C-alpha positions in Angstrom: 219.7 152.1 26.1 216.1 151.9 27.2 214.6 153.9 30.0 214.3 152.4 33.4 211.0 152.0 35.3 210.7 153.6 38.7 211.2 150.3 40.5 214.2 149.5 38.3 215.6 153.0 39.0 215.3 152.3 42.8 217.2 149.0 42.4 219.9 150.7 40.4 220.3 153.3 43.2 220.5 150.4 45.6 223.0 148.6 43.4 225.3 151.6 43.8 225.4 150.8 47.5 225.1 147.1 47.3 226.6 145.6 44.2 230.2 145.1 45.3 228.6 142.7 47.8 231.3 141.7 50.1 228.9 140.6 52.8 230.1 143.5 54.7 233.7 144.5 54.1 235.9 142.0 52.1 238.8 142.6 54.5 239.5 144.8 57.5 239.9 148.4 56.3 242.4 150.7 57.9 239.8 153.1 59.4 236.1 153.3 60.4 233.3 153.7 57.9 231.8 157.1 57.1 232.4 160.3 55.2 234.7 163.0 56.4 232.7 163.7 59.5 231.6 160.3 60.6 228.8 159.2 58.3 225.3 158.1 58.8 223.1 155.1 57.8 223.7 155.6 54.1 227.5 155.6 54.3 227.5 152.8 56.9 225.4 150.7 54.5 227.9 151.4 51.7 230.7 150.1 53.9 228.6 147.1 55.1 227.9 146.1 51.5 231.5 145.9 50.5 231.9 148.9 48.2 235.3 149.4 49.9 236.2 145.7 49.7 238.5 143.5 47.6 237.7 140.3 45.7 238.2 137.2 47.8 238.9 133.9 46.1 239.2 130.4 47.5 236.8 131.0 50.4 233.2 130.1 49.3 230.3 130.5 51.7 226.6 131.4 52.0 224.8 133.1 54.9 221.7 135.0 55.9 222.1 138.7 56.5 220.1 140.8 59.0 220.7 144.6 59.2 218.9 147.0 61.6 219.0 150.7 62.1 217.4 152.3 65.2 217.1 156.0 66.2 215.5 157.7 69.2 214.2 161.2 68.5 214.3 164.1 71.0 210.6 163.6 71.9 211.3 159.9 72.7 210.0 158.5 69.5 211.8 155.3 68.4 212.4 154.6 64.7 213.5 151.2 63.5 214.2 149.9 60.0 215.4 146.4 59.1 216.7 144.7 56.0 217.0 140.9 55.6 218.5 138.8 52.9 221.1 136.3 51.9 224.6 136.4 50.5 226.6 133.8 48.5 230.2 133.8 47.4 232.0 131.2 45.2 235.6 130.2 45.0 236.2 132.7 42.1 235.1 135.7 44.2 231.7 136.1 42.6 229.1 137.3 45.0 225.3 137.3 45.0 223.2 139.2 47.4 219.4 139.0 47.9 217.9 141.6 50.1 214.7 143.3 51.1 215.1 147.1 51.3 212.4 149.0 53.2 215.2 151.4 54.1 215.6 152.4 50.5 212.9 155.0 51.2 215.7 157.0 52.9 217.3 157.4 49.5 214.2 157.7 47.2 211.7 159.5 49.4 209.4 156.5 49.3 208.5 154.0 52.0 207.7 151.2 49.5 209.7 148.0 50.2 211.9 146.8 47.3 213.4 143.4 46.9 216.7 143.2 45.1 219.0 140.6 43.6 222.5 141.7 43.0 225.4 139.9 41.4 229.0 141.0 41.4 231.2 139.2 38.9 234.8 140.2 39.1 235.7 137.5 36.6 233.6 139.1 33.9 234.0 142.6 35.3 230.4 143.5 35.8 227.7 144.1 38.5 224.2 143.0 37.7 220.8 144.0 39.2 218.1 141.4 38.4 214.4 142.4 38.0 212.4 139.2 38.2 209.1 141.0 37.3 210.3 142.2 33.9 213.0 139.6 33.4 215.6 142.3 32.8 219.2 142.5 34.2 220.9 145.9 34.5 224.6 145.6 33.9 227.2 148.0 35.2 231.0 147.9 34.9 232.8 147.3 38.2 234.3 150.6 39.1 238.0 151.1 40.2 238.7 150.2 43.8 238.0 152.9 46.4 241.1 154.3 48.1 240.3 153.5 51.7 243.6 154.6 53.1 243.5 158.1 51.6 239.9 158.5 52.6 240.7 157.6 56.2 243.7 159.9 56.4 241.5 162.7 54.9 239.2 162.3 57.9 242.1 162.6 60.3 243.3 165.8 58.7 239.9 167.4 59.5 240.4 167.3 63.2 239.1 163.8 63.9 240.8 161.6 66.5 240.5 157.8 66.1 241.3 155.3 68.8 241.3 151.5 68.3 241.2 148.6 70.8 241.2 144.8 70.4 238.2 142.9 71.7 239.9 139.5 71.4 238.4 136.6 69.5 235.1 134.7 69.8 232.9 132.4 67.8 230.2 134.2 65.9 227.8 132.4 63.6 230.0 129.3 63.8 233.2 131.0 62.7 236.2 132.4 64.6 236.1 136.2 64.6 238.5 138.9 65.7 236.9 141.9 67.4 238.0 145.6 67.1 236.4 148.6 68.6 237.0 151.9 66.9 236.1 155.2 68.6 236.1 158.3 66.4 235.9 161.7 68.2 234.9 164.8 66.3 236.5 167.8 68.0 234.5 170.7 69.3 233.6 173.2 66.5 234.5 170.8 63.6 231.0 170.7 62.4 229.5 173.5 64.6 229.3 171.2 67.6 229.8 172.7 71.1 230.8 169.3 72.6 232.9 166.5 71.2 231.0 163.8 69.3 231.9 160.2 69.7 231.2 157.6 67.0 231.8 154.0 68.0 232.1 151.0 65.7 232.5 147.4 66.8 233.7 145.0 64.1 234.0 141.2 64.2 236.1 140.0 61.3 236.6 136.3 60.2 240.2 135.8 58.9 239.2 132.5 57.3 236.3 133.9 55.3 237.8 137.4 55.0 234.5 139.0 55.9 233.0 141.0 58.8 230.4 138.7 60.3 229.1 141.3 62.8 229.3 145.0 63.0 227.7 147.5 65.4 227.8 151.2 64.8 226.7 154.0 67.1 226.5 157.7 66.1 224.5 160.1 68.3 223.5 162.1 65.2 222.1 159.1 63.3 221.3 156.3 65.7 222.6 152.7 65.9 223.2 150.2 63.2 223.7 146.5 63.5 224.6 144.0 60.7 225.2 140.3 61.2 225.7 137.2 59.2 223.8 134.1 60.4 223.5 130.5 59.3 226.9 130.5 57.7 227.7 127.5 55.4 231.2 127.1 54.2 230.4 125.2 51.0 230.5 126.0 47.3 227.2 127.7 46.3 225.5 126.5 43.1 227.1 128.2 40.0 223.7 129.2 38.6 223.3 131.8 41.5 226.0 133.9 39.8 224.7 133.9 36.3 222.0 136.0 34.6 219.1 133.7 33.8 219.0 132.8 30.1 215.5 134.3 29.6 216.6 137.7 30.9 217.5 140.6 28.6 220.5 142.7 29.6 220.4 146.5 29.8 223.7 148.3 30.1 223.8 151.1 32.7 226.9 153.4 33.0 228.4 153.6 36.5 227.9 156.9 38.5 230.8 159.3 37.9 231.7 159.5 41.6 232.3 155.7 41.7 234.4 155.9 38.5 237.2 157.8 40.3 240.3 156.1 41.2 241.5 156.9 44.7 240.7 159.9 46.8 237.6 160.5 48.9 234.1 160.3 47.6 232.3 163.6 46.8 231.2 165.8 49.6 227.7 165.3 50.7 
């Protein structure tokens, strides 16, 4: 296996977060996103990109994706990061995501924007990261499904209280969506906090497409995140979008050990 360039390495890191590509979650999970104490932008992005999702067949679509994270510092400074892109899913459950990733600097220590093309092929059993500049495709086996229920229950066992409420239904991006607000409260002293901490997630889920079309997340420790699908088209995307171009070479990359686990919560951060 050949060594990866720095840009390729960044995209592989991003693929760990993005390659399951459910255009947000591929179904409504039983609990809110985030690690054992509520999560930040990194964990929220992992949830948004479908790493906790299932394969959905028979419901093709394509859409534009806009994600934004904002935070206000104690001195009043406002910080904003935005990613844009597109997502495609065919009737077989294969998914392609194209995205710009200026926020990748939060993971790599760099502020350089990176553009990524990711393909998840549950039929063939692989994720792919495409590098147009070098005409290389990094290929990783699709890891076992994440055990959402056990992870959610683990959070509750650590003194977290979770309340849910229905927000009804409304049209979002041209599709009918069901809204849910989830309020997670971290008890006093759970993480050294002298007051309760409330984390609020608002999720709008389309039963027809089996995707979350809009999600808003507010955590006083990390700021606010918004992710939305726009320009949704419910037609079969071109099959070529889900294939590695014929002129690309394929480089096999092993999956990270943490994502190779079956069930249980992810490693502590």
